[in-house]
PASEBA-1860 file (N, C-alpha, C; in nm, 3 decimals):
! residues 105
1> MSMTTVGL> -2.201/-4.478/0.149/-2.157/-4.341/0.140/-2.079/-4.326/0.009 ~ -2.119/-4.232/-0.073/-2.058/-4.211/-0.203/-1.949/-4.105/-0.193 ~ -1.833/-4.136/-0.249/-1.721/-4.041/-0.249/-1.717/-3.973/-0.386 ~ -1.716/-3.842/-0.385/-1.708/-3.767/-0.509/-1.567/-3.709/-0.522 ~ -1.510/-3.724/-0.639/-1.379/-3.667/-0.660/-1.393/-3.525/-0.714 ~ -1.300/-3.443/-0.675/-1.298/-3.305/-0.720/-1.222/-3.301/-0.852 ~ -1.287/-3.252/-0.955/-1.225/-3.248/-1.086/-1.196/-3.106/-1.131 ~ -1.152/-3.095/-1.254/-1.117/-2.966/-1.311/-1.238/-2.872/-1.315
9> AHYLVVSV> -1.354/-2.925/-1.345/-1.474/-2.842/-1.354/-1.506/-2.774/-1.221 ~ -1.482/-2.842/-1.111/-1.507/-2.782/-0.979/-1.417/-2.661/-0.956 ~ -1.289/-2.676/-0.990/-1.196/-2.565/-0.973/-1.233/-2.448/-1.064 ~ -1.274/-2.478/-1.185/-1.310/-2.372/-1.279/-1.436/-2.299/-1.235 ~ -1.531/-2.370/-1.175/-1.652/-2.305/-1.123/-1.617/-2.211/-1.009 ~ -1.532/-2.256/-0.918/-1.488/-2.169/-0.808/-1.414/-2.047/-0.863 ~ -1.333/-2.069/-0.964/-1.259/-1.959/-1.023/-1.351/-1.858/-1.091 ~ -1.453/-1.906/-1.160/-1.548/-1.816/-1.226/-1.628/-1.737/-1.122
17> VLLCLGLY> -1.665/-1.802/-1.014/-1.738/-1.732/-0.907/-1.650/-1.621/-0.848 ~ -1.523/-1.652/-0.821/-1.432/-1.549/-0.769/-1.411/-1.436/-0.869 ~ -1.401/-1.470/-0.997/-1.385/-1.368/-1.099/-1.507/-1.277/-1.105 ~ -1.626/-1.335/-1.102/-1.748/-1.254/-1.106/-1.761/-1.166/-0.982 ~ -1.729/-1.220/-0.866/-1.733/-1.139/-0.744/-1.631/-1.026/-0.748 ~ -1.513/-1.055/-0.800/-1.410/-0.953/-0.813/-1.450/-0.843/-0.909 ~ -1.505/-0.881/-1.024/-1.550/-0.781/-1.121/-1.664/-0.697/-1.064 ~ -1.757/-0.762/-0.995/-1.867/-0.689/-0.932/-1.813/-0.588/-0.831
25> CVLTRRNA> -1.717/-0.631/-0.754/-1.658/-0.545/-0.652/-1.585/-0.427/-0.715 ~ -1.510/-0.452/-0.821/-1.435/-0.344/-0.887/-1.530/-0.245/-0.953 ~ -1.636/-0.294/-1.015/-1.725/-0.207/-1.090/-1.825/-0.131/-1.005 ~ -1.858/-0.182/-0.887/-1.963/-0.118/-0.808/-1.912/-0.041/-0.687 ~ -1.793/-0.068/-0.642/-1.744/-0.001/-0.522/-1.698/0.140/-0.554 ~ -1.729/0.231/-0.465/-1.679/0.366/-0.477/-1.560/0.388/-0.384 ~ -1.541/0.297/-0.292/-1.431/0.303/-0.197/-1.307/0.241/-0.261 ~ -1.194/0.308/-0.251/-1.072/0.259/-0.316/-1.025/0.127/-0.256
33> IGVLMGIE> -1.045/0.107/-0.129/-1.002/-0.019/-0.067/-1.089/-0.134/-0.117 ~ -1.218/-0.109/-0.138/-1.305/-0.211/-0.196/-1.263/-0.249/-0.337 ~ -1.219/-0.152/-0.415/-1.170/-0.179/-0.550/-1.044/-0.265/-0.543 ~ -0.954/-0.234/-0.451/-0.833/-0.316/-0.435/-0.866/-0.459/-0.394 ~ -0.967/-0.475/-0.309/-1.008/-0.610/-0.269/-1.065/-0.687/-0.389 ~ -1.137/-0.617/-0.476/-1.188/-0.681/-0.597/-1.076/-0.727/-0.689 ~ -0.973/-0.646/-0.701/-0.858/-0.684/-0.783/-0.789/-0.807/-0.724 ~ -0.782/-0.814/-0.592/-0.724/-0.932/-0.527/-0.805/-1.057/-0.559
41> LILNSAGI> -0.937/-1.046/-0.560/-1.021/-1.161/-0.594/-0.997/-1.207/-0.738 ~ -0.980/-1.111/-0.828/-0.954/-1.146/-0.968/-0.819/-1.217/-0.980 ~ -0.719/-1.169/-0.909/-0.588/-1.235/-0.913/-0.594/-1.375/-0.853 ~ -0.671/-1.392/-0.746/-0.686/-1.526/-0.687/-0.757/-1.620/-0.783 ~ -0.853/-1.568/-0.858/-0.922/-1.649/-0.958/-0.824/-1.698/-1.064 ~ -0.736/-1.611/-1.110/-0.635/-1.652/-1.209/-0.540/-1.756/-1.151 ~ -0.502/-1.739/-1.024/-0.414/-1.836/-0.959/-0.477/-1.974/-0.950 ~ -0.606/-1.979/-0.917/-0.676/-2.107/-0.910/-0.680/-2.172/-1.048
49> NFVAVSRY> -0.704/-2.092/-1.151/-0.704/-2.146/-1.287/-0.569/-2.206/-1.324 ~ -0.462/-2.135/-1.296/-0.329/-2.186/-1.330/-0.299/-2.317/-1.259 ~ -0.328/-2.323/-1.131/-0.297/-2.445/-1.055/-0.385/-2.561/-1.101 ~ -0.513/-2.535/-1.127/-0.603/-2.642/-1.169/-0.565/-2.697/-1.306 ~ -0.536/-2.609/-1.400/-0.499/-2.656/-1.533/-0.364/-2.727/-1.528 ~ -0.274/-2.681/-1.443/-0.146/-2.748/-1.427/-0.164/-2.888/-1.370 ~ -0.256/-2.900/-1.276/-0.278/-3.030/-1.210/-0.344/-3.130/-1.305 ~ -0.444/-3.085/-1.378/-0.521/-3.177/-1.461/-0.476/-3.179/-1.606
57> GSAGFDGQ> -0.391/-3.088/-1.645/-0.337/-3.087/-1.780/-0.199/-3.150/-1.782 ~ -0.127/-3.126/-1.888/0.007/-3.183/-1.898/0.113/-3.074/-1.888 ~ 0.087/-2.972/-1.806/0.178/-2.858/-1.798/0.288/-2.877/-1.694 ~ 0.282/-2.980/-1.615/0.384/-3.001/-1.513/0.369/-2.901/-1.399 ~ 0.479/-2.836/-1.364/0.478/-2.741/-1.254/0.463/-2.597/-1.300 ~ 0.434/-2.576/-1.427/0.423/-2.440/-1.479/0.312/-2.361/-1.409 ~ 0.200/-2.424/-1.383/0.089/-2.356/-1.317/0.123/-2.312/-1.176 ~ 0.196/-2.395/-1.102/0.236/-2.358/-0.968/0.333/-2.242/-0.970
65> VFAVFIIM> 0.423/-2.239/-1.068/0.518/-2.129/-1.079/0.444/-1.999/-1.109 ~ 0.348/-2.004/-1.202/0.269/-1.886/-1.231/0.187/-1.842/-1.110 ~ 0.136/-1.937/-1.032/0.060/-1.903/-0.912/0.148/-1.832/-0.809 ~ 0.272/-1.874/-0.796/0.364/-1.806/-0.705/0.390/-1.663/-0.753 ~ 0.405/-1.646/-0.885/0.422/-1.511/-0.938/0.298/-1.426/-0.912 ~ 0.180/-1.485/-0.923/0.056/-1.411/-0.896/0.051/-1.370/-0.749 ~ 0.094/-1.457/-0.660/0.095/-1.424/-0.517/0.192/-1.309/-0.491 ~ 0.308/-1.312/-0.555/0.404/-1.202/-0.539/0.349/-1.073/-0.598
73> LAAAESAI> 0.283/-1.081/-0.712/0.222/-0.964/-0.774/0.112/-0.907/-0.686 ~ 0.032/-0.994/-0.626/-0.076/-0.947/-0.539/-0.020/-0.879/-0.415 ~ 0.088/-0.931/-0.360/0.149/-0.867/-0.243/0.205/-0.730/-0.278 ~ 0.271/-0.720/-0.391/0.325/-0.590/-0.434/0.213/-0.492/-0.466 ~ 0.108/-0.541/-0.531/-0.006/-0.455/-0.563/-0.074/-0.405/-0.436 ~ -0.083/-0.490/-0.337/-0.144/-0.449/-0.211/-0.062/-0.340/-0.143 ~ 0.067/-0.358/-0.139/0.153/-0.259/-0.073/0.152/-0.125/-0.146 ~ 0.167/-0.129/-0.277/0.169/-0.004/-0.354/0.031/0.060/-0.356
81> GLAVVLGI> -0.072/-0.020/-0.376/-0.208/0.034/-0.378/-0.247/0.097/-0.245 ~ -0.212/0.032/-0.136/-0.243/0.089/-0.005/-0.165/0.217/0.019 ~ -0.042/0.225/-0.028/0.036/0.348/-0.015/-0.029/0.462/-0.095 ~ -0.077/0.431/-0.215/-0.145/0.532/-0.295/-0.274/0.577/-0.227 ~ -0.351/0.483/-0.174/-0.476/0.517/-0.106/-0.447/0.603/0.017 ~ -0.345/0.570/0.092/-0.310/0.652/0.209/-0.267/0.792/0.168 ~ -0.192/0.803/0.058/-0.153/0.934/0.008/-0.273/1.017/-0.035 ~ -0.368/0.954/-0.102/-0.490/1.024/-0.143/-0.570/1.065/-0.021
89> YRRMRAID> -0.578/0.978/0.079/-0.654/1.012/0.199/-0.590/1.130/0.273 ~ -0.459/1.131/0.282/-0.392/1.242/0.350/-0.416/1.374/0.279 ~ -0.425/1.369/0.147/-0.443/1.492/0.070/-0.589/1.538/0.065 ~ -0.681/1.444/0.045/-0.821/1.481/0.022/-0.914/1.449/0.138 ~ -0.868/1.376/0.237/-0.947/1.332/0.351/-1.066/1.245/0.312 ~ -1.052/1.173/0.202/-1.155/1.079/0.157/-1.091/0.979/0.062 ~ -1.147/0.859/0.058/-1.099/0.758/-0.036/-1.211/0.718/-0.131 ~ -1.310/0.803/-0.145/-1.421/0.780/-0.237/-1.371/0.805/-0.379
97> TSRLTTLQ> -1.377/0.704/-0.463/-1.321/0.716/-0.598/-1.400/0.811/-0.687 ~ -1.526/0.836/-0.655/-1.603/0.930/-0.737/-1.560/1.075/-0.713 ~ -1.495/1.104/-0.603/-1.446/1.240/-0.576/-1.311/1.267/-0.638 ~ -1.247/1.164/-0.685/-1.114/1.181/-0.746/-1.133/1.214/-0.894 ~ -1.123/1.340/-0.927/-1.141/1.381/-1.066/-1.008/1.406/-1.135 ~ -0.904/1.431/-1.060/-0.773/1.459/-1.118/-0.665/1.405/-1.027 ~ -0.550/1.379/-1.083/-0.438/1.333/-1.002/-0.338/1.444/-0.976 ~ -0.370/1.564/-1.021/-0.283/1.675/-0.997/-0.295/1.722/-0.852
105> G> -0.189/1.787/-0.805/-0.188/1.839/-0.669/-0.250/1.970/-0.665
END
């Protein structure tokens, strides 16, 4: 039985896949919640990159610190983004981003 070690390239491939899925989700979704989910995937991709480069590079714990900041940023973005989406839904009764032509009341 052959044991394969997980290297930096494996983490970078997973990160690129998450980035591509996130970009696809942001660019193709018309639903605001789908766009927010795509942004979360992009942030998770950046977090994986920071941790992987920190682990396999000579950065020490810098990557983990940046990953914690990304997690805090993602939590704040989720809370604020969801509040904005709920406000738009209450006003327009839809969260379809193609119907949002102006931010005026």
